[in-house]
C-alpha positions in Angstrom: 44.0 -180.6 50.3 42.3 -177.4 51.8 39.8 -177.0 53.4 36.7 -176.7 50.7 38.2 -179.3 49.1 37.3 -181.6 52.0 33.7 -180.4 52.3 33.1 -181.0 48.2 34.5 -184.2 48.5 31.9 -184.6 51.7 28.8 -183.2 50.1 29.7 -184.7 46.8 29.4 -188.1 49.3 26.7 -186.7 50.8 24.5 -186.6 47.2 25.9 -190.4 46.6 24.4 -192.0 48.9 20.8 -189.5 48.9 20.9 -191.4 45.2 21.9 -194.5 45.9 19.2 -194.7 48.1 16.6 -193.1 46.2 17.2 -196.4 43.7 17.5 -199.3 46.3 15.5 -197.9 49.5 11.9 -199.5 47.5 13.1 -203.2 46.2 14.4 -203.2 49.5 11.5 -203.1 50.6 10.1 -205.2 48.9 13.2 -208.9 49.1 15.2 -207.3 46.1 17.6 -205.7 44.8 17.2 -202.8 41.8 18.6 -205.2 39.2 15.7 -207.2 40.4 13.2 -204.6 40.7 14.2 -204.0 37.7 13.7 -207.2 35.6 10.4 -208.1 37.1 9.2 -204.9 36.9 9.8 -204.3 32.7 8.3 -208.0 32.8 5.2 -206.9 33.9 5.4 -203.7 32.3 5.2 -206.3 29.0 2.3 -208.7 30.0 0.4 -204.9 31.0 1.5 -203.8 27.4 0.1 -207.2 25.7 -2.8 -207.5 28.4 -3.4 -203.4 26.5 -3.6 -205.2 23.3 -5.3 -207.6 23.6 -8.4 -205.3 25.3 -7.6 -202.4 22.3 -9.0 -205.4 20.0 -11.6 -206.9 22.2 -12.7 -203.6 22.0 -13.8 -203.0 18.3 -13.7 -206.6 17.6 -15.9 -208.0 20.7 -14.8 -211.8 19.5 -11.6 -211.2 19.8 -9.6 -212.0 22.4 -13.0 -212.3 24.8 -11.0 -213.6 27.7 -6.8 -212.7 27.2 -6.4 -209.1 28.9 -8.7 -209.8 31.9 -7.0 -212.9 32.7 -3.0 -211.0 32.3 -5.2 -208.4 34.6 -6.4 -211.5 37.0 -2.1 -212.7 36.6 -0.6 -209.6 37.3 -2.3 -209.4 40.1 -2.1 -212.5 41.9 1.6 -212.3 41.5 1.8 -209.4 43.3 0.0 -210.3 46.2 1.6 -213.6 45.9 5.0 -211.7 46.6 4.1 -209.5 49.3 
């Protein structure tokens, strides 16, 4: 190997390490690995989507889904704060 080849390898290795850190630093700070964090975030996203639907329908028809949206918001808030 030439000196240039080694520099390329070291540069690529450094880039991979930086990329790995970007994907794992935040989950690790919250006591999770990347996949655990992804699954938890996806669950929150789905619940927020459902809550958004409830609130959209409720905004047009105030007699439908009177408490569903706020219950989801409260549930998500409690879940996030209990895991800190």
